PDB file of all heavy atoms in Angstrom:
ATOM      1  N   MET A   1      -8.359   2.450-136.871  1.00  0.00           N
ATOM      2  CA  MET A   1      -9.398   1.506-137.211  1.00  0.00           C
ATOM      3  C   MET A   1      -9.892   0.798-135.957  1.00  0.00           C
ATOM      4  O   MET A   1     -11.091   0.651-135.763  1.00  0.00           O
ATOM      5  CB  MET A   1      -8.834   0.507-138.225  1.00  0.00           C
ATOM      6  CG  MET A   1      -9.821  -0.505-138.685  1.00  0.00           C
ATOM      7  SD  MET A   1     -10.916   0.224-139.881  1.00  0.00           S
ATOM      8  CE  MET A   1     -11.484  -1.182-140.726  1.00  0.00           C
ATOM      9  N   GLU A   2      -8.962   0.358-135.137  1.00  0.00           N
ATOM     10  CA  GLU A   2      -9.338  -0.350-133.915  1.00  0.00           C
ATOM     11  C   GLU A   2     -10.150   0.550-132.995  1.00  0.00           C
ATOM     12  O   GLU A   2     -11.117   0.102-132.377  1.00  0.00           O
ATOM     13  CB  GLU A   2      -8.084  -0.844-133.207  1.00  0.00           C
ATOM     14  CG  GLU A   2      -8.369  -1.696-131.988  1.00  0.00           C
ATOM     15  CD  GLU A   2      -7.096  -2.206-131.347  1.00  0.00           C
ATOM     16  OE1 GLU A   2      -6.065  -2.306-132.037  1.00  0.00           O
ATOM     17  OE2 GLU A   2      -7.140  -2.489-130.140  1.00  0.00           O
ATOM     18  N   GLU A   3      -9.787   1.819-132.910  1.00  0.00           N
ATOM     19  CA  GLU A   3     -10.520   2.758-132.066  1.00  0.00           C
ATOM     20  C   GLU A   3     -11.948   2.955-132.585  1.00  0.00           C
ATOM     21  O   GLU A   3     -12.887   3.044-131.797  1.00  0.00           O
ATOM     22  CB  GLU A   3      -9.799   4.096-132.016  1.00  0.00           C
ATOM     23  CG  GLU A   3      -8.483   4.059-131.285  1.00  0.00           C
ATOM     24  CD  GLU A   3      -7.742   5.382-131.365  1.00  0.00           C
ATOM     25  OE1 GLU A   3      -8.350   6.381-131.789  1.00  0.00           O
ATOM     26  OE2 GLU A   3      -6.555   5.405-131.002  1.00  0.00           O
ATOM     27  N   GLN A   4     -12.100   3.029-133.894  1.00  0.00           N
ATOM     28  CA  GLN A   4     -13.429   3.206-134.472  1.00  0.00           C
ATOM     29  C   GLN A   4     -14.312   2.007-134.174  1.00  0.00           C
ATOM     30  O   GLN A   4     -15.472   2.159-133.791  1.00  0.00           O
ATOM     31  CB  GLN A   4     -13.338   3.422-135.980  1.00  0.00           C
ATOM     32  CG  GLN A   4     -12.767   4.764-136.365  1.00  0.00           C
ATOM     33  CD  GLN A   4     -12.637   4.925-137.868  1.00  0.00           C
ATOM     34  OE1 GLN A   4     -12.612   3.943-138.597  1.00  0.00           O
ATOM     35  NE2 GLN A   4     -12.547   6.167-138.305  1.00  0.00           N
ATOM     36  N   VAL A   5     -13.778   0.807-134.346  1.00  0.00           N
ATOM     37  CA  VAL A   5     -14.560  -0.403-134.078  1.00  0.00           C
ATOM     38  C   VAL A   5     -14.890  -0.493-132.592  1.00  0.00           C
ATOM     39  O   VAL A   5     -15.998  -0.877-132.215  1.00  0.00           O
ATOM     40  CB  VAL A   5     -13.802  -1.659-134.558  1.00  0.00           C
ATOM     41  CG1 VAL A   5     -14.522  -2.928-134.118  1.00  0.00           C
ATOM     42  CG2 VAL A   5     -13.646  -1.632-136.068  1.00  0.00           C
ATOM     43  N   SER A   6     -13.957  -0.113-131.754  1.00  0.00           N
ATOM     44  CA  SER A   6     -14.198  -0.158-130.307  1.00  0.00           C
ATOM     45  C   SER A   6     -15.289   0.821-129.884  1.00  0.00           C
ATOM     46  O   SER A   6     -15.990   0.587-128.906  1.00  0.00           O
ATOM     47  CB  SER A   6     -12.915   0.165-129.552  1.00  0.00           C
ATOM     48  OG  SER A   6     -11.939  -0.794-129.796  1.00  0.00           O
ATOM     49  N   SER A   7     -15.442   1.900-130.636  1.00  0.00           N
ATOM     50  CA  SER A   7     -16.449   2.893-130.267  1.00  0.00           C
ATOM     51  C   SER A   7     -17.858   2.504-130.701  1.00  0.00           C
ATOM     52  O   SER A   7     -18.835   3.101-130.246  1.00  0.00           O
ATOM     53  CB  SER A   7     -16.090   4.261-130.873  1.00  0.00           C
ATOM     54  OG  SER A   7     -16.218   4.236-132.286  1.00  0.00           O
ATOM     55  N   PHE A   8     -17.998   1.496-131.568  1.00  0.00           N
ATOM     56  CA  PHE A   8     -19.328   1.051-131.999  1.00  0.00           C
ATOM     57  C   PHE A   8     -20.043   0.363-130.850  1.00  0.00           C
ATOM     58  O   PHE A   8     -19.430  -0.327-130.038  1.00  0.00           O
ATOM     59  CB  PHE A   8     -19.232   0.061-133.163  1.00  0.00           C
ATOM     60  CG  PHE A   8     -18.837   0.686-134.477  1.00  0.00           C
ATOM     61  CD1 PHE A   8     -18.264  -0.090-135.464  1.00  0.00           C
ATOM     62  CD2 PHE A   8     -19.048   2.027-134.746  1.00  0.00           C
ATOM     63  CE1 PHE A   8     -17.893   0.451-136.678  1.00  0.00           C
ATOM     64  CE2 PHE A   8     -18.687   2.585-135.956  1.00  0.00           C
ATOM     65  CZ  PHE A   8     -18.110   1.797-136.920  1.00  0.00           C
ATOM     66  N   SER A   9     -21.347   0.535-130.813  1.00  0.00           N
ATOM     67  CA  SER A   9     -22.141  -0.183-129.816  1.00  0.00           C
ATOM     68  C   SER A   9     -22.309  -1.630-130.276  1.00  0.00           C
ATOM     69  O   SER A   9     -22.115  -1.953-131.444  1.00  0.00           O
ATOM     70  CB  SER A   9     -23.510   0.473-129.649  1.00  0.00           C
ATOM     71  OG  SER A   9     -24.263   0.343-130.836  1.00  0.00           O
ATOM     72  N   VAL A  10     -22.678  -2.485-129.345  1.00  0.00           N
ATOM     73  CA  VAL A  10     -22.855  -3.896-129.655  1.00  0.00           C
ATOM     74  C   VAL A  10     -23.963  -4.075-130.693  1.00  0.00           C
ATOM     75  O   VAL A  10     -23.841  -4.876-131.621  1.00  0.00           O
ATOM     76  CB  VAL A  10     -23.166  -4.706-128.375  1.00  0.00           C
ATOM     77  CG1 VAL A  10     -23.488  -6.150-128.715  1.00  0.00           C
ATOM     78  CG2 VAL A  10     -21.999  -4.637-127.412  1.00  0.00           C
ATOM     79  N   SER A  11     -25.027  -3.306-130.569  1.00  0.00           N
ATOM     80  CA  SER A  11     -26.136  -3.435-131.527  1.00  0.00           C
ATOM     81  C   SER A  11     -25.702  -3.017-132.932  1.00  0.00           C
ATOM     82  O   SER A  11     -26.110  -3.625-133.921  1.00  0.00           O
ATOM     83  CB  SER A  11     -27.341  -2.613-131.077  1.00  0.00           C
ATOM     84  OG  SER A  11     -27.020  -1.244-131.012  1.00  0.00           O
ATOM     85  N   ARG A  12     -24.850  -2.000-133.034  1.00  0.00           N
ATOM     86  CA  ARG A  12     -24.347  -1.556-134.339  1.00  0.00           C
ATOM     87  C   ARG A  12     -23.471  -2.639-134.963  1.00  0.00           C
ATOM     88  O   ARG A  12     -23.576  -2.934-136.146  1.00  0.00           O
ATOM     89  CB  ARG A  12     -23.559  -0.252-134.181  1.00  0.00           C
ATOM     90  CG  ARG A  12     -22.899   0.228-135.439  1.00  0.00           C
ATOM     91  CD  ARG A  12     -23.898   0.715-136.456  1.00  0.00           C
ATOM     92  NE  ARG A  12     -23.182   1.226-137.614  1.00  0.00           N
ATOM     93  CZ  ARG A  12     -23.517   0.985-138.848  1.00  0.00           C
ATOM     94  NH1 ARG A  12     -24.590   0.285-139.114  1.00  0.00           N
ATOM     95  NH2 ARG A  12     -22.813   1.471-139.848  1.00  0.00           N
ATOM     96  N   LEU A  13     -22.594  -3.252-134.170  1.00  0.00           N
ATOM     97  CA  LEU A  13     -21.754  -4.332-134.677  1.00  0.00           C
ATOM     98  C   LEU A  13     -22.612  -5.518-135.126  1.00  0.00           C
ATOM     99  O   LEU A  13     -22.340  -6.136-136.161  1.00  0.00           O
ATOM    100  CB  LEU A  13     -20.760  -4.776-133.610  1.00  0.00           C
ATOM    101  CG  LEU A  13     -19.623  -3.804-133.312  1.00  0.00           C
ATOM    102  CD1 LEU A  13     -18.824  -4.288-132.109  1.00  0.00           C
ATOM    103  CD2 LEU A  13     -18.723  -3.631-134.518  1.00  0.00           C
ATOM    104  N   GLU A  14     -23.650  -5.814-134.341  1.00  0.00           N
ATOM    105  CA  GLU A  14     -24.544  -6.910-134.702  1.00  0.00           C
ATOM    106  C   GLU A  14     -25.245  -6.622-136.037  1.00  0.00           C
ATOM    107  O   GLU A  14     -25.351  -7.508-136.887  1.00  0.00           O
ATOM    108  CB  GLU A  14     -25.584  -7.117-133.604  1.00  0.00           C
ATOM    109  CG  GLU A  14     -26.500  -8.295-133.851  1.00  0.00           C
ATOM    110  CD  GLU A  14     -27.511  -8.482-132.742  1.00  0.00           C
ATOM    111  OE1 GLU A  14     -27.495  -7.702-131.765  1.00  0.00           O
ATOM    112  OE2 GLU A  14     -28.328  -9.401-132.868  1.00  0.00           O
ATOM    113  N   GLU A  15     -25.702  -5.394-136.226  1.00  0.00           N
ATOM    114  CA  GLU A  15     -26.334  -5.013-137.490  1.00  0.00           C
ATOM    115  C   GLU A  15     -25.376  -5.190-138.657  1.00  0.00           C
ATOM    116  O   GLU A  15     -25.759  -5.669-139.729  1.00  0.00           O
ATOM    117  CB  GLU A  15     -26.791  -3.553-137.441  1.00  0.00           C
ATOM    118  CG  GLU A  15     -27.980  -3.280-136.567  1.00  0.00           C
ATOM    119  CD  GLU A  15     -28.306  -1.795-136.491  1.00  0.00           C
ATOM    120  OE1 GLU A  15     -27.895  -1.046-137.400  1.00  0.00           O
ATOM    121  OE2 GLU A  15     -28.961  -1.396-135.517  1.00  0.00           O
ATOM    122  N   MET A  16     -24.123  -4.794-138.460  1.00  0.00           N
ATOM    123  CA  MET A  16     -23.128  -4.921-139.525  1.00  0.00           C
ATOM    124  C   MET A  16     -22.878  -6.385-139.878  1.00  0.00           C
ATOM    125  O   MET A  16     -22.814  -6.744-141.058  1.00  0.00           O
ATOM    126  CB  MET A  16     -21.825  -4.243-139.105  1.00  0.00           C
ATOM    127  CG  MET A  16     -21.922  -2.739-139.025  1.00  0.00           C
ATOM    128  SD  MET A  16     -20.483  -1.946-138.294  1.00  0.00           S
ATOM    129  CE  MET A  16     -19.225  -2.357-139.470  1.00  0.00           C
ATOM    130  N   VAL A  17     -22.753  -7.237-138.873  1.00  0.00           N
ATOM    131  CA  VAL A  17     -22.500  -8.658-139.113  1.00  0.00           C
ATOM    132  C   VAL A  17     -23.683  -9.296-139.826  1.00  0.00           C
ATOM    133  O   VAL A  17     -23.506 -10.060-140.788  1.00  0.00           O
ATOM    134  CB  VAL A  17     -22.189  -9.385-137.785  1.00  0.00           C
ATOM    135  CG1 VAL A  17     -22.184 -10.896-137.974  1.00  0.00           C
ATOM    136  CG2 VAL A  17     -20.867  -8.923-137.222  1.00  0.00           C
ATOM    137  N   VAL A  18     -24.900  -8.973-139.391  1.00  0.00           N
ATOM    138  CA  VAL A  18     -26.096  -9.528-140.030  1.00  0.00           C
ATOM    139  C   VAL A  18     -26.187  -9.057-141.476  1.00  0.00           C
ATOM    140  O   VAL A  18     -26.517  -9.827-142.384  1.00  0.00           O
ATOM    141  CB  VAL A  18     -27.366  -9.153-139.233  1.00  0.00           C
ATOM    142  CG1 VAL A  18     -28.617  -9.484-140.011  1.00  0.00           C
ATOM    143  CG2 VAL A  18     -27.381  -9.866-137.891  1.00  0.00           C
ATOM    144  N   SER A  19     -25.876  -7.798-141.720  1.00  0.00           N
ATOM    145  CA  SER A  19     -25.901  -7.253-143.076  1.00  0.00           C
ATOM    146  C   SER A  19     -24.904  -7.974-143.978  1.00  0.00           C
ATOM    147  O   SER A  19     -25.220  -8.351-145.109  1.00  0.00           O
ATOM    148  CB  SER A  19     -25.590  -5.758-143.035  1.00  0.00           C
ATOM    149  OG  SER A  19     -25.441  -5.228-144.312  1.00  0.00           O
ATOM    150  N   ILE A  20     -23.695  -8.171-143.476  1.00  0.00           N
ATOM    151  CA  ILE A  20     -22.668  -8.869-144.259  1.00  0.00           C
ATOM    152  C   ILE A  20     -23.088 -10.308-144.518  1.00  0.00           C
ATOM    153  O   ILE A  20     -22.909 -10.829-145.632  1.00  0.00           O
ATOM    154  CB  ILE A  20     -21.304  -8.801-143.543  1.00  0.00           C
ATOM    155  CG1 ILE A  20     -20.791  -7.367-143.544  1.00  0.00           C
ATOM    156  CG2 ILE A  20     -20.299  -9.740-144.191  1.00  0.00           C
ATOM    157  CD1 ILE A  20     -19.592  -7.132-142.662  1.00  0.00           C
ATOM    158  N   THR A  21     -23.679 -10.959-143.533  1.00  0.00           N
ATOM    159  CA  THR A  21     -24.128 -12.345-143.686  1.00  0.00           C
ATOM    160  C   THR A  21     -25.198 -12.447-144.764  1.00  0.00           C
ATOM    161  O   THR A  21     -25.172 -13.369-145.587  1.00  0.00           O
ATOM    162  CB  THR A  21     -24.670 -12.880-142.351  1.00  0.00           C
ATOM    163  OG1 THR A  21     -23.647 -12.763-141.366  1.00  0.00           O
ATOM    164  CG2 THR A  21     -25.091 -14.322-142.457  1.00  0.00           C
ATOM    165  N   LYS A  22     -26.139 -11.498-144.771  1.00  0.00           N
ATOM    166  CA  LYS A  22     -27.188 -11.508-145.793  1.00  0.00           C
ATOM    167  C   LYS A  22     -26.604 -11.306-147.182  1.00  0.00           C
ATOM    168  O   LYS A  22     -27.022 -11.960-148.141  1.00  0.00           O
ATOM    169  CB  LYS A  22     -28.220 -10.421-145.500  1.00  0.00           C
ATOM    170  CG  LYS A  22     -29.125 -10.739-144.335  1.00  0.00           C
ATOM    171  CD  LYS A  22     -30.134  -9.634-144.103  1.00  0.00           C
ATOM    172  CE  LYS A  22     -30.997  -9.917-142.900  1.00  0.00           C
ATOM    173  NZ  LYS A  22     -31.945  -8.826-142.636  1.00  0.00           N
ATOM    174  N   GLU A  23     -25.635 -10.410-147.298  1.00  0.00           N
ATOM    175  CA  GLU A  23     -25.016 -10.160-148.598  1.00  0.00           C
ATOM    176  C   GLU A  23     -24.254 -11.389-149.085  1.00  0.00           C
ATOM    177  O   GLU A  23     -24.335 -11.745-150.265  1.00  0.00           O
ATOM    178  CB  GLU A  23     -24.087  -8.958-148.522  1.00  0.00           C
ATOM    179  CG  GLU A  23     -24.834  -7.642-148.383  1.00  0.00           C
ATOM    180  CD  GLU A  23     -23.911  -6.448-148.311  1.00  0.00           C
ATOM    181  OE1 GLU A  23     -22.757  -6.563-148.754  1.00  0.00           O
ATOM    182  OE2 GLU A  23     -24.350  -5.403-147.816  1.00  0.00           O
ATOM    183  N   LEU A  24     -23.524 -12.054-148.204  1.00  0.00           N
ATOM    184  CA  LEU A  24     -22.801 -13.267-148.598  1.00  0.00           C
ATOM    185  C   LEU A  24     -23.764 -14.373-149.003  1.00  0.00           C
ATOM    186  O   LEU A  24     -23.511 -15.115-149.957  1.00  0.00           O
ATOM    187  CB  LEU A  24     -21.894 -13.738-147.462  1.00  0.00           C
ATOM    188  CG  LEU A  24     -20.682 -12.855-147.173  1.00  0.00           C
ATOM    189  CD1 LEU A  24     -19.947 -13.370-145.940  1.00  0.00           C
ATOM    190  CD2 LEU A  24     -19.748 -12.788-148.357  1.00  0.00           C
ATOM    191  N   SER A  25     -24.880 -14.472-148.306  1.00  0.00           N
ATOM    192  CA  SER A  25     -25.893 -15.466-148.648  1.00  0.00           C
ATOM    193  C   SER A  25     -26.480 -15.178-150.025  1.00  0.00           C
ATOM    194  O   SER A  25     -26.685 -16.091-150.831  1.00  0.00           O
ATOM    195  CB  SER A  25     -26.988 -15.463-147.587  1.00  0.00           C
ATOM    196  OG  SER A  25     -28.004 -16.367-147.921  1.00  0.00           O
ATOM    197  N   MET A  26     -26.729 -13.906-150.315  1.00  0.00           N
ATOM    198  CA  MET A  26     -27.260 -13.525-151.611  1.00  0.00           C
ATOM    199  C   MET A  26     -26.253 -13.834-152.717  1.00  0.00           C
ATOM    200  O   MET A  26     -26.620 -14.332-153.781  1.00  0.00           O
ATOM    201  CB  MET A  26     -27.613 -12.037-151.632  1.00  0.00           C
ATOM    202  CG  MET A  26     -28.367 -11.609-152.861  1.00  0.00           C
ATOM    203  SD  MET A  26     -28.751  -9.851-152.929  1.00  0.00           S
ATOM    204  CE  MET A  26     -29.283  -9.479-151.280  1.00  0.00           C
ATOM    205  N   ILE A  27     -24.977 -13.559-152.463  1.00  0.00           N
ATOM    206  CA  ILE A  27     -23.934 -13.857-153.446  1.00  0.00           C
ATOM    207  C   ILE A  27     -23.877 -15.355-153.719  1.00  0.00           C
ATOM    208  O   ILE A  27     -23.730 -15.784-154.875  1.00  0.00           O
ATOM    209  CB  ILE A  27     -22.566 -13.333-152.958  1.00  0.00           C
ATOM    210  CG1 ILE A  27     -22.562 -11.809-152.983  1.00  0.00           C
ATOM    211  CG2 ILE A  27     -21.429 -13.890-153.803  1.00  0.00           C
ATOM    212  CD1 ILE A  27     -21.360 -11.178-152.321  1.00  0.00           C
ATOM    213  N   THR A  28     -24.037 -16.165-152.685  1.00  0.00           N
ATOM    214  CA  THR A  28     -24.034 -17.615-152.851  1.00  0.00           C
ATOM    215  C   THR A  28     -25.202 -18.069-153.712  1.00  0.00           C
ATOM    216  O   THR A  28     -25.035 -18.893-154.620  1.00  0.00           O
ATOM    217  CB  THR A  28     -24.098 -18.309-151.478  1.00  0.00           C
ATOM    218  OG1 THR A  28     -22.994 -17.883-150.692  1.00  0.00           O
ATOM    219  CG2 THR A  28     -24.069 -19.815-151.611  1.00  0.00           C
ATOM    220  N   CYS A  29     -26.388 -17.525-153.461  1.00  0.00           N
ATOM    221  CA  CYS A  29     -27.571 -17.893-154.247  1.00  0.00           C
ATOM    222  C   CYS A  29     -27.425 -17.467-155.699  1.00  0.00           C
ATOM    223  O   CYS A  29     -27.762 -18.225-156.616  1.00  0.00           O
ATOM    224  CB  CYS A  29     -28.824 -17.268-153.641  1.00  0.00           C
ATOM    225  SG  CYS A  29     -29.291 -17.961-152.058  1.00  0.00           S
ATOM    226  N   ILE A  30     -26.918 -16.268-155.920  1.00  0.00           N
ATOM    227  CA  ILE A  30     -26.723 -15.783-157.289  1.00  0.00           C
ATOM    228  C   ILE A  30     -25.686 -16.652-158.006  1.00  0.00           C
ATOM    229  O   ILE A  30     -25.857 -16.992-159.180  1.00  0.00           O
ATOM    230  CB  ILE A  30     -26.310 -14.295-157.292  1.00  0.00           C
ATOM    231  CG1 ILE A  30     -27.483 -13.433-156.838  1.00  0.00           C
ATOM    232  CG2 ILE A  30     -25.826 -13.868-158.669  1.00  0.00           C
ATOM    233  CD1 ILE A  30     -27.127 -11.977-156.608  1.00  0.00           C
ATOM    234  N   GLY A  31     -24.643 -17.041-157.306  1.00  0.00           N
ATOM    235  CA  GLY A  31     -23.630 -17.918-157.896  1.00  0.00           C
ATOM    236  C   GLY A  31     -24.196 -19.276-158.267  1.00  0.00           C
ATOM    237  O   GLY A  31     -23.880 -19.822-159.334  1.00  0.00           O
ATOM    238  N   ALA A  32     -25.048 -19.821-157.416  1.00  0.00           N
ATOM    239  CA  ALA A  32     -25.673 -21.113-157.714  1.00  0.00           C
ATOM    240  C   ALA A  32     -26.593 -20.991-158.926  1.00  0.00           C
ATOM    241  O   ALA A  32     -26.596 -21.858-159.811  1.00  0.00           O
ATOM    242  CB  ALA A  32     -26.457 -21.607-156.503  1.00  0.00           C
ATOM    243  N   LEU A  33     -27.363 -19.927-158.984  1.00  0.00           N
ATOM    244  CA  LEU A  33     -28.265 -19.706-160.118  1.00  0.00           C
ATOM    245  C   LEU A  33     -27.471 -19.541-161.414  1.00  0.00           C
ATOM    246  O   LEU A  33     -27.782 -20.160-162.438  1.00  0.00           O
ATOM    247  CB  LEU A  33     -29.129 -18.470-159.861  1.00  0.00           C
ATOM    248  CG  LEU A  33     -30.117 -18.096-160.959  1.00  0.00           C
ATOM    249  CD1 LEU A  33     -31.154 -19.184-161.132  1.00  0.00           C
ATOM    250  CD2 LEU A  33     -30.787 -16.771-160.614  1.00  0.00           C
ATOM    251  N   LEU A  34     -26.442 -18.719-161.361  1.00  0.00           N
ATOM    252  CA  LEU A  34     -25.613 -18.490-162.542  1.00  0.00           C
ATOM    253  C   LEU A  34     -24.916 -19.776-162.979  1.00  0.00           C
ATOM    254  O   LEU A  34     -24.854 -20.088-164.178  1.00  0.00           O
ATOM    255  CB  LEU A  34     -24.583 -17.396-162.246  1.00  0.00           C
ATOM    256  CG  LEU A  34     -23.745 -16.904-163.413  1.00  0.00           C
ATOM    257  CD1 LEU A  34     -24.632 -16.351-164.510  1.00  0.00           C
ATOM    258  CD2 LEU A  34     -22.779 -15.839-162.933  1.00  0.00           C
ATOM    259  N   GLY A  35     -24.406 -20.543-162.033  1.00  0.00           N
ATOM    260  CA  GLY A  35     -23.767 -21.820-162.350  1.00  0.00           C
ATOM    261  C   GLY A  35     -24.736 -22.793-162.992  1.00  0.00           C
ATOM    262  O   GLY A  35     -24.387 -23.514-163.936  1.00  0.00           O
ATOM    263  N   GLY A  36     -25.970 -22.820-162.499  1.00  0.00           N
ATOM    264  CA  GLY A  36     -26.990 -23.690-163.091  1.00  0.00           C
ATOM    265  C   GLY A  36     -27.313 -23.288-164.514  1.00  0.00           C
ATOM    266  O   GLY A  36     -27.435 -24.146-165.405  1.00  0.00           O
ATOM    267  N   ILE A  37     -27.460 -21.996-164.748  1.00  0.00           N
ATOM    268  CA  ILE A  37     -27.765 -21.509-166.097  1.00  0.00           C
ATOM    269  C   ILE A  37     -26.619 -21.832-167.053  1.00  0.00           C
ATOM    270  O   ILE A  37     -26.845 -22.311-168.167  1.00  0.00           O
ATOM    271  CB  ILE A  37     -28.054 -19.988-166.070  1.00  0.00           C
ATOM    272  CG1 ILE A  37     -29.372 -19.727-165.350  1.00  0.00           C
ATOM    273  CG2 ILE A  37     -28.083 -19.416-167.480  1.00  0.00           C
ATOM    274  CD1 ILE A  37     -29.642 -18.266-165.068  1.00  0.00           C
ATOM    275  N   ILE A  38     -25.395 -21.596-166.611  1.00  0.00           N
ATOM    276  CA  ILE A  38     -24.231 -21.898-167.454  1.00  0.00           C
ATOM    277  C   ILE A  38     -24.152 -23.402-167.725  1.00  0.00           C
ATOM    278  O   ILE A  38     -23.871 -23.829-168.848  1.00  0.00           O
ATOM    279  CB  ILE A  38     -22.934 -21.377-166.807  1.00  0.00           C
ATOM    280  CG1 ILE A  38     -22.928 -19.852-166.813  1.00  0.00           C
ATOM    281  CG2 ILE A  38     -21.700 -21.933-167.508  1.00  0.00           C
ATOM    282  CD1 ILE A  38     -21.805 -19.227-166.013  1.00  0.00           C
ATOM    283  N   GLY A  39     -24.413 -24.213-166.728  1.00  0.00           N
ATOM    284  CA  GLY A  39     -24.389 -25.666-166.906  1.00  0.00           C
ATOM    285  C   GLY A  39     -25.436 -26.138-167.898  1.00  0.00           C
ATOM    286  O   GLY A  39     -25.165 -26.994-168.745  1.00  0.00           O
ATOM    287  N   LEU A  40     -26.645 -25.586-167.799  1.00  0.00           N
ATOM    288  CA  LEU A  40     -27.693 -25.956-168.755  1.00  0.00           C
ATOM    289  C   LEU A  40     -27.321 -25.528-170.169  1.00  0.00           C
ATOM    290  O   LEU A  40     -27.505 -26.285-171.133  1.00  0.00           O
ATOM    291  CB  LEU A  40     -29.031 -25.321-168.351  1.00  0.00           C
ATOM    292  CG  LEU A  40     -29.713 -25.918-167.127  1.00  0.00           C
ATOM    293  CD1 LEU A  40     -30.927 -25.088-166.750  1.00  0.00           C
ATOM    294  CD2 LEU A  40     -30.108 -27.354-167.406  1.00  0.00           C
ATOM    295  N   PHE A  41     -26.807 -24.330-170.305  1.00  0.00           N
ATOM    296  CA  PHE A  41     -26.394 -23.835-171.616  1.00  0.00           C
ATOM    297  C   PHE A  41     -25.278 -24.708-172.195  1.00  0.00           C
ATOM    298  O   PHE A  41     -25.302 -25.077-173.372  1.00  0.00           O
ATOM    299  CB  PHE A  41     -25.931 -22.377-171.510  1.00  0.00           C
ATOM    300  CG  PHE A  41     -25.487 -21.785-172.813  1.00  0.00           C
ATOM    301  CD1 PHE A  41     -26.407 -21.460-173.792  1.00  0.00           C
ATOM    302  CD2 PHE A  41     -24.140 -21.574-173.057  1.00  0.00           C
ATOM    303  CE1 PHE A  41     -25.993 -20.926-174.995  1.00  0.00           C
ATOM    304  CE2 PHE A  41     -23.716 -21.039-174.255  1.00  0.00           C
ATOM    305  CZ  PHE A  41     -24.647 -20.711-175.231  1.00  0.00           C
ATOM    306  N   GLN A  42     -24.316 -25.049-171.369  1.00  0.00           N
ATOM    307  CA  GLN A  42     -23.205 -25.889-171.818  1.00  0.00           C
ATOM    308  C   GLN A  42     -23.711 -27.267-172.236  1.00  0.00           C
ATOM    309  O   GLN A  42     -23.264 -27.821-173.244  1.00  0.00           O
ATOM    310  CB  GLN A  42     -22.171 -26.014-170.709  1.00  0.00           C
ATOM    311  CG  GLN A  42     -20.932 -26.779-171.101  1.00  0.00           C
ATOM    312  CD  GLN A  42     -19.907 -26.831-169.981  1.00  0.00           C
ATOM    313  OE1 GLN A  42     -20.189 -26.425-168.861  1.00  0.00           O
ATOM    314  NE2 GLN A  42     -18.729 -27.342-170.266  1.00  0.00           N
ATOM    315  N   GLY A  43     -24.627 -27.822-171.469  1.00  0.00           N
ATOM    316  CA  GLY A  43     -25.199 -29.121-171.828  1.00  0.00           C
ATOM    317  C   GLY A  43     -25.965 -29.053-173.141  1.00  0.00           C
ATOM    318  O   GLY A  43     -25.867 -29.948-173.981  1.00  0.00           O
ATOM    319  N   PHE A  44     -26.718 -27.978-173.330  1.00  0.00           N
ATOM    320  CA  PHE A  44     -27.473 -27.781-174.563  1.00  0.00           C
ATOM    321  C   PHE A  44     -26.543 -27.682-175.764  1.00  0.00           C
ATOM    322  O   PHE A  44     -26.773 -28.320-176.799  1.00  0.00           O
ATOM    323  CB  PHE A  44     -28.338 -26.525-174.430  1.00  0.00           C
ATOM    324  CG  PHE A  44     -29.191 -26.227-175.625  1.00  0.00           C
ATOM    325  CD1 PHE A  44     -30.284 -27.034-175.927  1.00  0.00           C
ATOM    326  CD2 PHE A  44     -28.920 -25.152-176.451  1.00  0.00           C
ATOM    327  CE1 PHE A  44     -31.079 -26.768-177.030  1.00  0.00           C
ATOM    328  CE2 PHE A  44     -29.703 -24.874-177.544  1.00  0.00           C
ATOM    329  CZ  PHE A  44     -30.783 -25.695-177.845  1.00  0.00           C
ATOM    330  N   VAL A  45     -25.472 -26.914-175.628  1.00  0.00           N
ATOM    331  CA  VAL A  45     -24.511 -26.757-176.712  1.00  0.00           C
ATOM    332  C   VAL A  45     -23.816 -28.094-176.993  1.00  0.00           C
ATOM    333  O   VAL A  45     -23.596 -28.457-178.156  1.00  0.00           O
ATOM    334  CB  VAL A  45     -23.474 -25.657-176.381  1.00  0.00           C
ATOM    335  CG1 VAL A  45     -22.316 -25.660-177.373  1.00  0.00           C
ATOM    336  CG2 VAL A  45     -24.146 -24.294-176.365  1.00  0.00           C
ATOM    337  N   THR A  46     -23.495 -28.848-175.957  1.00  0.00           N
ATOM    338  CA  THR A  46     -22.837 -30.132-176.132  1.00  0.00           C
ATOM    339  C   THR A  46     -23.743 -31.101-176.878  1.00  0.00           C
ATOM    340  O   THR A  46     -23.281 -31.839-177.757  1.00  0.00           O
ATOM    341  CB  THR A  46     -22.450 -30.741-174.766  1.00  0.00           C
ATOM    342  OG1 THR A  46     -21.596 -29.814-174.093  1.00  0.00           O
ATOM    343  CG2 THR A  46     -21.749 -32.071-174.924  1.00  0.00           C
ATOM    344  N   VAL A  47     -25.020 -31.094-176.577  1.00  0.00           N
ATOM    345  CA  VAL A  47     -25.972 -31.988-177.263  1.00  0.00           C
ATOM    346  C   VAL A  47     -26.088 -31.573-178.729  1.00  0.00           C
ATOM    347  O   VAL A  47     -26.147 -32.422-179.632  1.00  0.00           O
ATOM    348  CB  VAL A  47     -27.355 -31.940-176.573  1.00  0.00           C
ATOM    349  CG1 VAL A  47     -28.416 -32.594-177.443  1.00  0.00           C
ATOM    350  CG2 VAL A  47     -27.280 -32.623-175.228  1.00  0.00           C
ATOM    351  N   LEU A  48     -26.111 -30.279-179.009  1.00  0.00           N
ATOM    352  CA  LEU A  48     -26.218 -29.813-180.388  1.00  0.00           C
ATOM    353  C   LEU A  48     -24.976 -30.154-181.203  1.00  0.00           C
ATOM    354  O   LEU A  48     -25.075 -30.534-182.369  1.00  0.00           O
ATOM    355  CB  LEU A  48     -26.440 -28.290-180.426  1.00  0.00           C
ATOM    356  CG  LEU A  48     -27.815 -27.791-180.030  1.00  0.00           C
ATOM    357  CD1 LEU A  48     -27.859 -26.272-180.074  1.00  0.00           C
ATOM    358  CD2 LEU A  48     -28.877 -28.371-180.963  1.00  0.00           C
ATOM    359  N   ILE A  49     -23.799 -30.013-180.601  1.00  0.00           N
ATOM    360  CA  ILE A  49     -22.557 -30.248-181.322  1.00  0.00           C
ATOM    361  C   ILE A  49     -22.268 -31.751-181.431  1.00  0.00           C
ATOM    362  O   ILE A  49     -21.828 -32.237-182.474  1.00  0.00           O
ATOM    363  CB  ILE A  49     -21.370 -29.523-180.636  1.00  0.00           C
ATOM    364  CG1 ILE A  49     -21.542 -28.023-180.779  1.00  0.00           C
ATOM    365  CG2 ILE A  49     -20.044 -29.965-181.216  1.00  0.00           C
ATOM    366  CD1 ILE A  49     -20.511 -27.205-180.045  1.00  0.00           C
ATOM    367  N   GLY A  50     -22.482 -32.466-180.341  1.00  0.00           N
ATOM    368  CA  GLY A  50     -22.098 -33.874-180.293  1.00  0.00           C
ATOM    369  C   GLY A  50     -23.169 -34.707-180.818  1.00  0.00           C
ATOM    370  O   GLY A  50     -23.269 -35.703-181.327  1.00  0.00           O
TER     371      GLY A  50
END
């Protein structure tokens, strides 16, 4: 594994890091959206029941 990573060019490693960063950012946004939807639904159900 170490040999494979060492053989990558700097630009290739940079592309990989940027790609991973974008994916993590997207996961964060999707999590925030999903959390908001669940929170609204939970609040709606609480108002209906309570």
